[in-house]
N, C-alpha and C positions, 0 to 999 in steps of 0.2 A: 504494500500500500504506500502510495506516495504522499508525503506530508510537506506542505509549503514551508520553506525555511523562514524563520524570523529574519527581519531585515538586518539585524545586527550580526547574524551568522553568515550572511552572504558575502560575496567577494568585497574586498575593501573599497574598491572604486567601481560602483555599479555602471553598467552600460547605460547610455542615454538613447533618446529617440533617434539621434543622428547615426547611431550604430545599427539601427534596424534596417534590414535589406528590403528592396522592393524595386519595381520598374522605375526607370528614370523619369519619364513623363516629359511634358512640353512646358515652355514658359507660360505663366499666368494660369492656364487651365490644368496644369499638372497631369495627373493620371485620369482625368475626367473621361477621356475617350478610350482608355484602356480597359474599362469595365463597363461593357454595354448593359443598359438597364434590362434588356430582355434575357441576358445571360449572366447576371451578376454572380449567382452562387457557383455556377459551373466555372466561370472565369476565376473566381477566388480559389476554388479548389486547385486549378492549374497553377496559380501563382504560389500557393503553399507548397505544392510539389516541387516547384522550381526554386523558391527562395528560402523555404524552411518554415518552422512553426510560428514565427512572428513576422508579419510583413507590414510595410508602411506605404500608404497611398496618399499622394498630395492632391488636394482639391482646392478650388477657389474659396471654399468655406473653411479651409484649414485641413490639417493632417488627420487621416483616419488610420486606425490600426486594426489588424485582424490577428487573433491568437488562436492556436489550436493545440499547443502542447499541454499535457496534463498538468504540469506544475504551474503553468500560466493560468489555466482554467481554475485550479485550486485558489489562486490569488483572486481572480475575478469574482469567484463565488463567495468571497468574504464580505458579508453584509456590513461589517463594522467599517470597512474601508471603501466599498464600492456600492453603487446604486444603479438602478435601471436608467438608461438614457433613452428618452422618448425620441424616436426617429422622426425625420422630416416628413415622411408620409403620414405617420400617426398625428403629427402636429397639424398637418393640412386638414385631416378629418376633424380634429378637435376644434380647429378655428371656426368651423361652420356651425358647431353645436352651441347650445346654451349652457352646457355642462359637459364634463369629461367622464367617459366610462372607465372601467378598470384598465382596459388595454391602452388607452391614450392619456391617462392622467399621470402626473408626476407623483412620486411617493409621498412628498410633503403636502400634497393636496388633501385637505381634511376629508373631502368626499371619497378619496380612495380608501382610507382606513375604515371609514364609516360603512361604505358599501361592502367592503371585504368582510368585516365583522358580521354584518347582517346576513350576507349571502352564504357564508361558510357552512352553516348547518344544513343547507340544501344539497351538500355534497357528502353528507355523512353516510355511514353504511346503511342505516335504515332508509334514508332518502333514496339510495341506489336501489334498494328493494322496491320501493314505491314506484320507481320509474320503469320497471321491467314491463308491466302491461302496456304502457304507452309505447315503449320501444318495440314490443312485439307487434303492436297495431301497425306502425309504419313499415317495419321489416316485412310483415306479411304482404303488404301492398307490392313491395319489390318482388317477393317470391312469386306472387300471382302473375305479375307482368312477365317474368321470365318463363314461368310454366306455360304461358299461353302463346309463346312465340312459335312461329312456324319453323319446321326443321331447316337448319342452315341459315336462319335469319341472324344478322349480326347484332351484337350488343355494344353500345357505346358505354363502356364501363364508367368512365369518369363522370359523364352526364348523369347516369342513373345513381351513382353514389352521391352526387351533389344533391339530387332530388331527395334521396333518402335522408341524408344528414340534416339538411335544412328543415324538412318536415318534422324530423325527430326533435330537434332543439326547440322548434316553435311549439310543438304539442306539449313536450315535457316542461318547457320553461314558462309558457304563457297561455296554454290551453287553446292555442290558435292553430287552424289547419290551412296550410297553403295548398293542399291537395295537388301537389306537383305531379303525381302519377295519373291524374285525371285531366291534365291540361296538354294541349298541343304546343303551347308556348309558355314562356316563363311568366310567373306572377309579376305584375307591375312593380311590386316592392323589390323583387329580386333584380329586375332590370335596373331599377334606381340604385340599388345597393352596388351592383357591379359597375355602374357608371361612376359612383363616388369612389370606389376602390381604384378603378383604373386611372381616373384623373388625379387622385392623391398620389399614386405611384409616379406618375409623370412629373408632378410638381416636386417630388422629393429629389429628382435628378436635374431639374431645370434651374437656370439662373433666374434671379428675381425679375429681371427685365423681360425674360421669355414668358414668365407667368403673367405679367401685366399685359403683354401684347395679345395673349390668348383670351380675349374678352368673351367670345362666344362660349368657350369651354368653361370659363368662370361662371357665366350665367347658368349653364346647364348643370354644373356642380351644385350651385345654390338651389336650383329647382329640384334636383334629385334628393338633396339632403332634406329640404323642407317637406317633400312628399313623404320620406321615410319617417320624419318626426311626426307628421300628421297621422300616419297610419298607426304608429305605436301609441300615440296619445289616444286614438280612438279605441284601441284594445283596452287601455287603462280605464277609460271612461265607461266602457261597456261592462267591465268587471265590477266597477263601483256601482253602476246603476242596477246590476243584477242583485246586489245586496248580499252576496254570498262569498265575499272575499275570504272569510275565515275557513270556508269549506274546502278551498283548493290548497293542495300541498305542492306548490310549484314556486318558481323563482319570482313570478310576478306578485303573488300574494305575500311572499316574504318581504319584498321591497315595499309593498303598500302598507303592511302592518308592522314590519320589524323595527326594533329600536336598538341602536348601538349601545351595548352594555357599558361601554367606557364613557360615552358622552351623554347618553340619555336622549339622543337626537334621532329623528327619522330622516329618510331621504326625501328630498324635494321632488316634485313631478318632473322637473327638467332633468334631474340626475337619473331618475327612474327611466326616462326615455333614452338617455345616453347608455345606461346599463343594458337595456333591452337590445339596442342596436349592437352593442359590443358582443353580447352572447349570440345573436343571430349571425353575425359575421364570423367571429372567431370559432363559434361552436359548430359550424358546418364546414368551413373551408378546410380545416386541418384534418378532421376525421374522414372526410370524403377522399382526401389525398392519401391518407394512410391505407384505406381499403383498396383504393385503385393501385397503389404501388404494390400492395400485398398480392393482388391477383396477377400483376405483371411478373412477379417472382414465381408464383405457383405454376403458371403455365410453362415455366422453364425447368421446374423441379418436381417431376412426377413422384419421386421417392418421398418428398416432403408431403405431398398431397395424400399419398397412400397411408402414411403414418397418421396424418391428421384425420382422415376419414375413419380409420380404425377407432380413434379416440371419440370422434363425434358420434359414431354409431353406438359405441359403448355407453356414452354419457347421455346423449339425447334420445337414443333409440332410433328405430327406422320408421316409426309412425309419424309422418309429417303433419298430421292433424293436431298433434300435441305440441304446444308452444313451449319454449324453454322457460324454466323457472330460474330464479336468482341463484339457487344453489347449484343447478346444473351448469349455468354459465360460469360460475366460479370453478367448477370442476374441469373446464376446458384448458388444462394447463399447457398442453402442447400448442394449442391455438394461440394462447398468450405468448408463448415463445416465438411463434411465427410472426406475430404482430410486433413484438419487441425487436426482432431481428430486422424487420422492415424499417422500423424507426431508427435503428442503428445506422443502416446504410443510407437511407433517404428520409431523414426526419423532415416532416412537412414544413416546419419552421426550422430552417437549417442553421440559425444563428441567434444569438441574443447580444445586445449591446449594453455596456456598462460604462460608468465614468468614476474616477476616484474623487472622493471628497477633498483629499489633500494629495500632494505628491506621494506616489505609492509605487512599490515594486510589483511588476508583473513578470514573473520568471526572473531573468537577470537584468531586466530593463527598468529604469526609473521613469515612470510615466508622470508628466505634469498634471497638476490638479485640473479636473474638468476634461481630460482627454477622452476622446471617443474610442473605446476599445471593444471590438466585436469578438465575442467568443464564437468561433466557427465550429459549431457543434458537429457538422457533417464530416469534418476532417478529424476532430477529436475522436469520433467514433470509428475511425479507420486506422488508429495508431496501433501498429503491430506489437509494440511493447506491452500493450494492455490486452489486445484481442488475439494475439498470436499471428503465426505466419499466414493464416488464411483470413486476415482482417478485411480484405477487399472482397471476400466471397460470401455468398448468402448461405448461412448455416445456422438454423434455429438452435442448435446445441450450444451456441455461444451463451444462451440464456437458460441452460439447465440450472435447476435450483442450486446445486452444489457449486456451479461455476459463477452464477450471479452473486451468490453470497460473498464471494471473494473479490468482487470488483472494487477498485478504489472508489471512494464516495462520490467523486465528481467525474467519473469516467463516462457516465451515461446521462445525458442532459437534454432529452428531447422536449421537455416541458419548460425550458428556461431554468432560472435559478433563484433560490432563496425566497424571500418574502414576496417577490414578484413572479414566482413560478405560477404556472397555469392553475387556477382554482378549480377548473373542471376536468382535470386529468383522469380522475376515477370514472367520471361520466363518459369521457371519450373512449376509454379502454373497455368499459362494460358494453357500450354500444357496439364497438368494433368486434368484440368477442362474440356477442350474441348474433350479429349479422353474419359474420364469417362462418360461425358454426352452422347456422341455418342454410347458408349457401352450400357448404361442403356436404351437409346432410342430403341435399336434394340434387345437386348438379355436378356434372363433369365439365371442366373448362377446356375449351378447344382452341388452340393457338393456330387458327386456320391461315393467318397471314404471316406466320413466323415473325412475330413482332420484335422489333429492336427498340429498346428504351430510349425515348427522347423526353427531355425535361421542359415543361412549360412553367415559367416563373411569373409570379404576380405577388400578391400578398403572401402566398405560400408557394410551394412547388408541387407539381402534379405530373403524372405521365401524360404525354401528348399523343393523341391519336390511338389510344388503346382500344382496340376492337377485338372481341372474341366471339365465338359461338358457344352455345351450351347444349348439353345433352342431359336428359333426366337419368339419374342413377337407377340402376335396376335394384330390385329387392325392397323398394319403398312401399309402405302400406299406409292406409288411413283407417282410423277407428279401432285398431287392435291394441292390446295391452302393451304398455311400455316396458322396456327392460328395467328391472329394479336397480336403483342406484342408492348406495349407502352414502349419506352425507353427514357431516359433523356440524352441529349448530355453531354459528360464529358470532352471534350477538345476543343481547339480553332478551330479545323478542322471540328467539327461536324456542321451539318446544324441547323439553327435556326428553331424552331417549329412555330414561329409567326413572322410576319413582324415587323421591328423596327418602333417605333413611329417617325414621321417626325417632324422636328423642325419647329416651326411657329414663325415668327418675330425674335426679338433679343434674346429672352429667358430671364430668370431671372439672369443668370450669377453668381449663387452661386458657390464659389470656391469648387472644388472637386479634391483632390490629390489622385491618385491611384498609389501605389508603389508595386513592386514585388521583390521577391527573387527567382531565378529560374536557375537551371543548365541545365535542359533538355528541357525547353521551355513550359511545361504544365502550370505552374503557370503564366508565362508571357502571355500565350494565354488567360487565364481566366481574367487576369488584363486588357488586351487589349479589351476584350469584354465588361467588366464593363465600361472602359473609353469611348468606342464608344457609349454605351447605355446612359451614363451620358451626353455626348455631344449632343446626339439626344434629350435628355429631357431638354436641356437648361442650363446645368451646364458649368462653365468655368473649363475645365479639364486640369490637369497636370499629365502626365504619365511618370514613370521612375523607374529605379532600386533603391532599398533601399540604397545601398552604395552611390549613386549619390546625396542622399538627407539626408545624416547623419547630424544631428544638425539642420534640417530645418523643424521640425514639424509645421504644420500650426496653427495659432491662431484663425482662423475663417473658416467657411465652414465645409466640411466633409472630412474625411480621410479614405481610404480603403487600407488595406494591404493584399496582397495575397503572401504567402511565403511557400515554400516547406522546407523540411529538408532531410538530407541524413545521416542515421545512427546517428541521434542525433546532427548533425552539420549543421550550416546554409549554404545555397548555397554560391558559390564564390562571387556573387554580393550582398550579404547581410551580410557578415562576419563583416565588419567594422561597419555597422549599429547596429548589435546585440551587439558588444562590447560597443558601445556608450550607448545604452539604459540600459546596465547592469552596466557599470562603472561610468557613468557621471551624474546619476540622482541627482537632488537637490530637497529640499522640494517644491520649487515653480513649479518644473516640475512634481510633483507626480501625480497630477490629469490627466495631459495630457499623461503620460507615463504608467499609471497603466495597460491599455489594452495591451501594448507591453510587460510588464513583464509577463502577462498572456500568450501572444503569445509565449514568449521564454520558459515558463514552458511547454507548449504543445510541442514545438520543442524538448526540451531536456529531457522530462520525459514521454511523452505519445505516443511515436512512436511505435506502435504495428507492428511487422514484419509480412509480408505475409509468409505463411508457406513454407518450402522446404529444403534446401540442404547445402552444405559444407562450410567450413571456408576458403574462397578464399582470 
């Protein structure tokens, strides 16, 4: 495992930005024309291969840097020294709104932390369970479309995956149906959204004078953005008029009713509109790219398909009338490996950009305060020192559980980093696993054009021109009994597989303290089950939050701690406790606290992200 060196332990005279290699460029414009906007990521990949893991690009707006070495990424992921840098394209989108969404806001914007705190519970384990019926609803529409195709009829994979993921986030997030599979053309909202994204990307690469001269494009951008705002506001108004806001368990109701525990404030309507737009854009672009890239790999790797089909048939069964349950989706472990490997080689958001609060080291280089440093995830994921000699090859065994557990903490970053990592990564992975499982259960993918991968770049990256044919798999049935699957309950809501033991007499009353740290309720639910089981077995149980028992470790009996972490940080009700075990240890406490130091190392060092999407 690679650990970033403290600044004082590095070489005596650090290298400066003048020592960073890169293409020479032209006077005034620098490297502006060396990185074409339609091939930015692919060009940067080539430059890294030519110049090394840190490159320098000169632009009229100042120098830009791209890093891909693991030690450099370790530095960039340090939230104490670096923060997200909102890109020019994101700023262009933000400038037309009345408020900023999670994706386009700066970290010090009060609306960012407020919205993040309010929305986070909607991505808990229980929330993921609640989304499964709605995910199945939209996924079934895709399955039915493909099942009804004529033999040999081509499938535009990227287009259908875009329909699928847009409709899924709209239904799960806002109770709204775009009905994309029932339209010959795109919904007007989608057309406006793509207009905004396309123009924003152009502005990100244009000189200010060029933007000013494109008056027609500016008018169209404003028109598209105002249309999107109006449509979202209408959805909000209809939810309020219906008078059943509390009955919906989705993102929109959370934003309408939620209160930030830290400030006691609610979100304004303007900010709710901005957040809705953020989720519609970021929540569909990336997952559709993930599924499309995955199919582009599967048509070239029949041995991977065969192994995945065996798992899918075992877990989901062969009766296609039975829709996947939450537990079954979680049991698709090899499907998860397939998706993770896809995100390794072609993460749909291929980079994240950070800036240092003060002059800071990135690898051997001293970067000036405020520098724009992009973590080029797509090349980090191809580092043979981490992934082995086959780092450039598609191999889902790179994510076998025993291999994944040994990865350095920052070696796999498809969702961005730290506090600005994608809030919806569990949602994205669950959706992708469910859909891919259903597709593999029903269809054979036919590479009738001998497809060669081409990359289309925009807000995200996707395969271009990916067309396949499909065949229905043999041995499928409808209405028959499913294969029995044994699953293990994973949260406090799950049914117990055995009856609890009954207490007899007074019990032995051995002290048992069960403490939890939990933002979303999952860890608290597990702790409550342990406490109840302990009580049933005769223990004298104390149950509580870690912060409520800071400095109160027991001297007798047993102690159980159940603690989650979020992006390497303790939950809100465990923060004070974690500071205490770190800062207040004395030699006499060493024996009692050693396990907690181990716990803290796991929290802050071994949090392996689930695979997926953007730097929100």
